[in-house]
C-alpha positions as CSV (number, residue, x, y, z in Angstrom):
1,M,4.9,14.7,-26.1
2,E,8.5,14.9,-26.1
3,D,8.4,18.1,-23.9
4,A,6.2,16.0,-21.3
5,I,8.4,13.4,-21.6
6,R,12.1,15.2,-20.4
7,R,9.7,17.1,-17.6
8,A,8.7,13.7,-16.6
9,I,12.7,12.5,-16.2
10,E,13.9,15.2,-14.7
11,F,10.5,15.6,-12.4
12,Q,11.7,11.5,-11.5
13,S,15.4,12.4,-11.1
14,K,15.0,15.2,-9.1
15,K,12.5,13.1,-6.6
16,L,15.1,10.4,-6.3
17,L,17.8,12.6,-5.7
18,K,15.7,14.5,-2.8
19,K,15.1,11.7,-1.3
20,E,19.0,10.7,-1.1
21,E,19.3,14.1,0.8
22,R,16.7,14.0,3.1
23,S,18.4,10.3,3.5
24,R,21.5,12.0,4.2
25,F,20.1,14.5,6.7
26,A,18.4,12.4,8.6
27,D,21.7,10.2,9.2
28,R,24.0,13.6,10.0
29,K,20.6,14.1,12.7
30,Y,21.2,10.8,13.9
31,Q,25.1,11.7,15.0
32,R,24.2,14.9,16.4
33,K,21.2,12.9,19.0
34,H,23.5,10.1,19.6
35,K,26.5,12.2,20.4
36,L,24.2,14.5,22.7
37,R,22.9,11.8,24.5
38,T,25.5,9.4,24.8
39,G,28.9,11.5,24.6
40,T,29.9,9.3,21.3
41,P,30.0,9.6,17.8
42,G,27.5,7.8,16.3
43,Q,28.6,4.8,14.0
44,T,26.5,5.4,10.5
45,G,29.7,4.6,8.3
46,V,31.3,6.2,5.0
47,Y,28.7,8.0,3.1
48,R,28.1,5.9,-0.4
49,E,25.6,6.9,-3.4
50,P,23.0,4.2,-4.0
51,R,24.4,1.2,-5.1
52,I,21.7,0.9,-7.7
53,W,23.0,4.0,-9.4
54,G,25.9,2.5,-10.7
55,V,24.3,-0.7,-12.1
56,A,23.9,1.4,-15.0
57,P,23.7,5.1,-16.4
58,H,20.0,5.4,-16.5
59,F,19.6,4.1,-13.2
60,N,21.9,7.7,-12.1
61,P,19.5,10.6,-11.6
62,K,22.4,12.9,-12.0
63,Y,22.8,11.6,-15.2
64,C,19.4,11.3,-16.3
65,L,18.7,15.0,-15.0
66,A,21.8,16.0,-17.7
67,H,20.2,14.4,-20.4
68,S,16.8,14.3,-20.1
69,K,16.2,16.3,-23.5
70,F,18.4,14.3,-25.4
71,L,16.5,11.2,-23.5
72,A,13.7,12.6,-24.1
73,R,13.9,13.0,-28.1
74,V,15.2,9.5,-28.4
75,I,12.3,7.5,-26.6
76,W,9.3,9.5,-28.0
77,L,11.4,8.5,-32.0
78,K,11.2,5.0,-30.1
79,I,7.8,4.9,-29.5
80,R,6.4,6.3,-32.5
81,E,8.2,4.0,-34.6
82,R,6.9,1.1,-32.1
83,T,10.9,0.0,-31.3
84,Y,10.2,1.1,-27.6
85,Q,11.3,-1.3,-24.9
86,P,12.1,-0.3,-21.6
87,Q,16.0,-1.0,-19.7
88,P,15.8,-4.1,-17.7
89,A,14.2,-3.6,-14.2
90,V,15.8,-4.8,-11.7
91,R,14.0,-7.5,-9.1
92,Y,14.4,-7.2,-5.3
93,K,13.0,-10.0,-3.2
94,I,11.4,-8.0,0.0
95,A,10.0,-10.3,3.0
96,K,6.2,-9.7,3.7
97,D,4.7,-9.5,7.0
98,S,2.5,-12.8,6.4
99,G,5.7,-15.1,4.9
100,G,7.2,-15.2,1.5
101,F,8.6,-13.0,-0.4
102,R,6.9,-9.7,-2.5
103,E,8.8,-9.3,-6.0
104,I,9.5,-5.5,-6.7
105,M,11.1,-4.0,-9.9
106,V,13.2,-1.1,-10.2
107,F,12.7,0.7,-13.9
108,A,15.8,2.9,-15.0
109,I,14.6,6.4,-14.7
110,P,13.2,7.6,-17.9
111,D,11.3,4.0,-18.2
112,A,9.8,5.4,-14.6
113,A,8.9,8.9,-16.0
114,I,6.9,7.5,-19.3
115,A,5.1,4.7,-16.7
116,N,4.0,7.4,-14.4
117,L,3.6,10.2,-17.3
118,F,1.1,7.8,-19.4
119,Y,-0.5,6.2,-15.9
120,R,-1.8,9.4,-15.1
121,K,-3.2,10.3,-18.6
122,L,-4.7,6.6,-18.2
123,R,-6.6,7.0,-14.8
124,D,-7.9,10.6,-15.9
125,K,-9.5,9.7,-19.1
126,N,-11.0,6.6,-17.4
127,R,-11.4,7.2,-14.0
128,N,-15.4,7.5,-14.5
129,L,-15.7,4.3,-16.4
130,F,-14.0,2.3,-13.5
131,S,-16.8,1.1,-10.5
132,P,-17.5,3.3,-7.9
133,F,-16.7,0.6,-5.8
134,S,-13.2,0.2,-6.6
135,Y,-11.0,2.7,-4.2
136,A,-7.3,2.1,-4.9
137,Y,-4.9,4.4,-7.2
138,M,-8.1,6.8,-7.8
139,K,-7.5,10.0,-7.9
140,D,-11.1,11.8,-6.4
141,R,-11.1,8.4,-3.8
142,G,-8.7,6.8,-1.9
143,L,-8.5,4.2,1.3
144,F,-10.8,5.9,4.2
145,D,-13.5,6.3,1.9
146,A,-13.4,2.7,1.0
147,V,-13.2,1.9,5.1
148,I,-16.5,4.2,5.8
149,Q,-18.2,3.0,3.0
150,L,-17.7,-0.8,4.2
151,N,-18.3,0.6,7.6
152,S,-21.7,1.6,6.7
153,Y,-22.7,-1.5,4.8
154,L,-22.5,-3.5,8.2
155,T,-25.5,-1.8,9.9
156,G,-28.4,-3.7,10.6
157,S,-28.7,-7.5,12.0
158,T,-27.8,-10.4,9.5
159,K,-25.0,-9.7,7.0
160,Y,-22.9,-12.1,5.3
161,I,-19.4,-11.3,5.2
162,I,-17.7,-13.0,1.8
163,Q,-13.9,-12.4,1.8
164,F,-11.2,-13.9,-0.7
165,D,-7.4,-13.3,-0.4
166,F,-6.1,-14.0,-4.3
167,A,-2.6,-15.8,-3.7
168,K,-0.3,-13.3,-5.7
169,Y,-2.8,-11.0,-7.6
170,F,-0.1,-8.4,-9.6
171,D,2.1,-11.8,-10.0
172,S,-0.5,-14.3,-11.8
173,I,-2.8,-11.6,-13.7
174,D,-2.9,-13.3,-17.6
175,H,-1.8,-11.6,-20.2
176,K,-4.5,-12.9,-22.9
177,Y,-7.0,-11.6,-20.2
178,I,-5.7,-7.9,-20.3
179,E,-5.3,-8.4,-23.9
180,H,-9.0,-9.6,-23.6
181,L,-10.4,-6.9,-22.2
182,F,-8.5,-4.1,-24.4
183,S,-10.6,-5.7,-26.9
184,V,-14.3,-5.7,-25.2
185,L,-13.9,-2.8,-22.4
186,N,-15.1,0.7,-23.8
187,F,-11.8,2.0,-22.4
188,N,-10.2,5.5,-23.2
189,I,-6.8,3.7,-24.2
190,S,-5.1,4.8,-27.6
191,D,-2.7,2.3,-29.9
192,T,0.1,4.3,-28.3
193,E,-1.0,3.8,-24.9
194,K,-1.7,0.2,-25.5
195,Y,1.9,-0.2,-27.2
196,V,3.5,0.7,-24.3
197,L,1.3,-1.2,-22.0
198,R,2.1,-4.0,-23.3
199,A,6.0,-3.4,-23.3
200,F,5.9,-2.6,-19.8
201,L,3.9,-6.0,-19.4
202,Q,6.5,-8.1,-21.4
203,H,9.4,-5.9,-20.1
204,P,12.9,-7.4,-19.5
205,I,14.0,-8.6,-16.0
206,H,17.7,-8.8,-14.0
207,D,18.1,-9.5,-10.3
208,A,20.0,-6.8,-8.4
209,K,23.1,-9.3,-7.2
210,H,23.7,-10.4,-11.5
211,Y,22.4,-7.4,-13.1
212,A,23.9,-7.2,-17.0
213,A,24.6,-11.1,-16.4
214,G,23.7,-13.1,-19.6
215,P,20.4,-12.6,-21.5
216,P,17.5,-10.8,-18.9
217,E,14.3,-12.7,-18.3
218,I,11.6,-11.7,-20.0
219,R,8.1,-11.2,-18.2
220,Q,5.3,-13.9,-19.7
221,I,2.6,-13.2,-16.7
222,G,1.4,-10.7,-14.2
223,V,1.7,-6.7,-13.8
224,P,5.0,-5.4,-12.5
225,Q,5.0,-4.2,-9.3
226,G,6.9,-1.2,-8.9
227,S,6.0,0.6,-11.8
228,S,3.2,2.9,-12.3
229,L,1.6,1.4,-14.9
230,S,0.9,-1.9,-12.9
231,L,-1.8,0.3,-11.2
232,F,-4.0,1.0,-13.7
233,L,-3.7,-2.8,-15.4
234,A,-4.5,-4.0,-11.6
235,N,-7.8,-1.8,-11.6
236,L,-8.1,-3.0,-15.3
237,A,-8.3,-6.9,-14.2
238,G,-10.7,-6.6,-11.6
239,H,-13.4,-4.2,-13.9
240,E,-15.1,-7.4,-14.9
241,L,-15.3,-8.8,-11.2
242,D,-16.8,-5.4,-10.1
243,R,-19.4,-5.4,-12.6
244,R,-20.3,-9.0,-12.0
245,L,-20.5,-8.1,-8.3
246,E,-22.6,-4.8,-8.5
247,A,-25.1,-6.9,-10.8
248,T,-25.7,-8.8,-7.8
249,N,-27.7,-7.9,-4.7
250,G,-24.9,-7.5,-2.3
251,Q,-22.8,-4.4,-1.7
252,F,-19.4,-4.6,-1.7
253,V,-15.8,-2.7,-1.6
254,R,-12.4,-3.3,-3.4
255,F,-9.4,-1.7,-2.9
256,A,-6.7,-3.6,-5.3
257,D,-7.0,-7.1,-4.6
258,D,-9.1,-6.3,-1.2
259,I,-11.9,-7.3,-1.8
260,V,-15.2,-7.4,0.9
261,A,-18.7,-8.2,-0.4
262,V,-21.5,-7.9,2.3
263,T,-25.3,-9.7,1.9
264,N,-28.3,-10.0,3.8
265,N,-28.9,-13.3,3.2
266,H,-26.8,-16.7,2.2
267,D,-28.2,-17.3,-1.0
268,D,-26.6,-13.8,-2.3
269,A,-23.6,-14.7,-0.7
270,L,-23.4,-18.0,-2.7
271,K,-23.4,-15.8,-5.8
272,I,-21.7,-13.7,-4.9
273,L,-18.9,-16.9,-4.2
274,K,-19.6,-18.2,-8.0
275,A,-18.8,-14.4,-9.1
276,F,-15.4,-14.5,-7.7
277,E,-14.8,-18.6,-9.0
278,E,-15.6,-17.0,-12.3
279,H,-13.7,-14.2,-12.2
280,C,-10.4,-16.3,-11.4
281,R,-11.3,-18.6,-14.3
282,Y,-11.0,-16.7,-17.1
283,S,-8.3,-14.0,-15.1
284,G,-5.5,-16.7,-14.3
285,I,-6.0,-15.3,-10.6
286,T,-6.4,-18.2,-7.9
287,I,-7.3,-17.9,-4.5
288,N,-5.8,-18.8,-1.6
289,H,-7.8,-20.7,0.3
290,Q,-6.0,-21.0,3.6
291,K,-5.9,-17.3,4.1
292,S,-9.5,-16.8,2.8
293,P,-12.6,-16.5,5.7
294,G,-14.6,-16.8,2.6
295,I,-18.8,-16.9,3.9
296,S,-19.3,-15.9,7.3
297,L,-21.7,-14.7,9.8
298,M,-21.3,-11.4,11.4
299,S,-22.9,-11.8,15.0
300,S,-25.7,-10.9,15.6
301,D,-28.0,-9.8,19.3
302,I,-31.0,-11.2,18.2
303,R,-30.9,-15.5,18.7
304,S,-33.0,-16.3,15.9
305,E,-30.2,-15.1,13.8
306,R,-27.6,-17.1,15.5
307,R,-27.6,-20.0,13.0
308,S,-24.4,-22.0,12.2
309,F,-25.5,-24.5,9.6
310,F,-27.1,-24.0,6.2
311,V,-28.4,-26.0,3.4
312,N,-28.3,-24.9,-0.5
313,D,-29.9,-27.3,-3.3
314,G,-29.8,-30.4,-1.1
315,D,-26.0,-29.6,0.5
316,G,-25.2,-28.8,3.9
317,D,-22.2,-27.1,5.3
318,D,-21.2,-25.2,8.7
319,I,-20.6,-21.4,8.5
320,M,-18.3,-19.3,10.6
321,I,-19.7,-16.9,13.0
322,L,-17.3,-13.8,13.9
323,S,-17.1,-10.7,15.7
324,D,-15.0,-8.8,13.4
325,F,-12.7,-9.0,10.4
326,D,-9.9,-7.6,9.1
327,C,-9.4,-5.5,5.7
328,I,-7.1,-2.5,4.4
329,G,-5.5,-2.1,7.9
330,H,-8.5,-1.6,9.8
331,K,-10.7,-3.8,11.8
332,F,-14.5,-4.2,11.0
333,S,-17.4,-5.1,14.0
334,N,-20.4,-3.8,14.4
335,N,-20.8,0.0,14.0
336,K,-17.2,-0.1,14.8
337,V,-13.6,0.5,13.2
338,E,-10.5,-0.5,15.2
339,I,-6.8,-0.9,14.2
340,S,-6.3,-4.0,12.4
341,T,-4.3,-6.9,13.7
342,R,-1.9,-6.8,12.3
343,G,-1.4,-2.7,12.7
344,F,-1.6,-2.7,16.6
345,K,1.0,-5.3,16.5
346,R,3.2,-3.5,14.2
347,T,2.3,-0.2,16.7
348,K,3.6,-2.3,19.7
349,R,6.8,-3.1,18.0
350,R,7.8,0.5,17.2
351,I,7.1,2.0,20.2
352,S,8.9,-1.1,22.4
353,K,12.1,-0.9,19.6
354,I,12.1,2.7,20.7
355,L,12.1,2.0,24.5
356,Y,15.0,0.2,23.5
357,I,16.8,2.6,22.3
358,H,16.6,5.2,24.4
359,L,16.4,3.4,27.8
360,L,17.9,0.1,27.3
361,Y,20.6,-0.2,25.0
362,S,23.0,2.0,26.3
363,L,22.0,0.6,30.2
364,K,23.2,-2.8,28.1
365,S,26.4,-1.5,26.2
366,L,27.6,0.6,28.8
367,G,26.9,-1.6,31.5
368,T,25.6,1.2,34.0
369,M,23.2,4.2,33.7
370,D,24.7,7.7,32.7
371,V,24.1,9.8,35.5
372,S,25.3,12.9,33.7
373,R,21.9,12.2,32.1
374,V,19.6,13.1,34.7
375,I,19.8,16.5,36.6
376,G,18.3,16.8,39.6
377,K,15.1,14.8,41.0
378,H,13.2,15.8,37.8
379,F,15.0,15.7,34.6
380,D,15.8,12.6,32.8
381,W,16.7,13.6,29.8
382,D,17.2,10.0,27.9
383,L,13.0,10.0,29.0
384,V,12.5,13.1,27.5
385,T,14.0,12.1,24.4
386,C,11.6,8.8,24.4
387,V,8.3,10.2,25.0
388,N,9.2,13.3,22.5
389,E,9.9,10.1,19.9
390,I,6.8,8.0,20.7
391,R,4.6,11.3,20.4
392,K,6.5,12.1,16.9
393,F,5.7,8.1,16.1
394,I,1.9,8.7,16.9
395,Y,0.7,12.4,15.6
396,G,3.9,13.1,13.4
397,G,4.2,16.6,13.8
398,L,1.6,18.3,14.7
399,P,1.9,20.6,17.6
400,K,0.6,20.3,21.1
401,V,-2.2,23.1,21.0
402,S,-4.2,21.7,18.4
403,L,-4.4,18.1,19.2
404,P,-7.5,18.5,21.5
405,D,-9.6,20.5,17.8
406,S,-7.9,17.7,15.8
407,L,-9.3,14.9,18.1
408,V,-12.9,16.5,17.1
409,A,-13.0,18.4,13.8
410,I,-11.9,16.6,10.8
411,A,-11.1,19.5,9.0
412,N,-7.6,19.2,10.9
413,W,-6.7,15.9,9.9
414,E,-5.3,17.0,6.9
415,R,-2.8,18.6,9.2
416,C,-2.3,15.3,11.3
417,G,1.3,13.2,10.3
418,G,2.0,9.7,12.0
419,S,-0.2,6.7,13.3
420,L,-2.7,8.9,14.3
421,A,-3.4,9.8,10.3
422,F,-4.5,6.4,9.9
423,V,-6.5,5.4,12.9
424,R,-9.0,8.3,12.6
425,L,-12.1,6.5,12.6
426,W,-10.7,4.9,15.5
427,I,-10.1,7.3,17.5
428,Q,-13.2,9.2,16.7
429,S,-15.3,6.7,18.9
430,S,-15.4,8.0,22.6
431,G,-13.2,5.6,23.9
432,S,-10.8,5.3,22.0
433,K,-10.9,9.1,22.3
434,N,-9.8,9.0,25.8
435,L,-7.2,6.7,25.1
436,M,-5.2,8.5,22.5
437,V,-5.6,12.3,24.1
438,G,-3.8,10.6,27.6
439,L,-1.6,9.4,25.0
440,L,-0.8,12.4,22.9
441,M,-0.8,14.7,26.3
442,L,2.2,13.0,27.8
């Protein structure tokens, strides 16, 4: 085990070093392109190592790589003696598209290596015990499997969609509920693995700007976002809900905290609603009712099924009728999958930014057009670089000659990058395919 920890520390250190080298290469590439385009050197500033590397030695990949053998020996000794505790994690607040902030924890490299090592072992040992309708953080299934499965549920006439948005899912899972799951679920978790899981559940925290200033804060609730073990814990926390939903007459797909259930009648939808409420009562998780559609009726072509009022046990209420809904980055409707509303807006913002940088920024800053960039009547190199970057954003580094085959053959999707790889199901529809061909052949 000590040797496995050493290899995990070295892998984590080398990964961070490669990431930083890619960032430095991107800066140098930007300087070259900027000078070719404008004739002036790009302003990227003097290179400095990431600030977090100087927080403590264990956050510096160079130090950890040089002392990996010693660190592995000490950590494994502490785990065996039950004295191991992760070093205080650095807390960052990341703005969310929907408003508010998400707290992300950056752990020291040896602790991140321990989390990743134990997570992979727990995931592989228990992958057949998790619900087959849970798709997040699994080795043999992923997001596109969830999208295909959910799309298959929407065929037919009357469909009730039950969709809830959890408020700060990762941050609100009750630790007592996790301990309860340790005792009642038959998952393959050894005593040592339980000890490590508890150590990360109650890890110390420091803010990025005031690291080591005073005693650290100790996590009392939720699982840390930024640790590999939180992926296993999040799936563990949703396991009882999965079993409750499996016992109903509906069908569902869960990807982390994104859950959509589909039923054929309103009574079954109410039973699923009750399963959500019971799960929240036990786990400490709450539903964000402002962002949750709840029970909705998918629009139908059959007029007799277009009802907007339902009675249950003497109580009546209106029900929302929808033609589509967003989930896990996609928009679903009857027999159709598209880019989600948020994803479409994000794509437009990215392309608008590329157009501004290449075609408008220099004109705005210089006050005049650089005619040296236009050769003859047909070659505008600013336009050429702009189109090339848009194409790269859409389908990554896929060669132009491979585009027609990749739009038809599923076997070529593994070679595809960029936003094209994420919206593959949308492109399979004929109208979308013709649109994408026009964009890609620019």
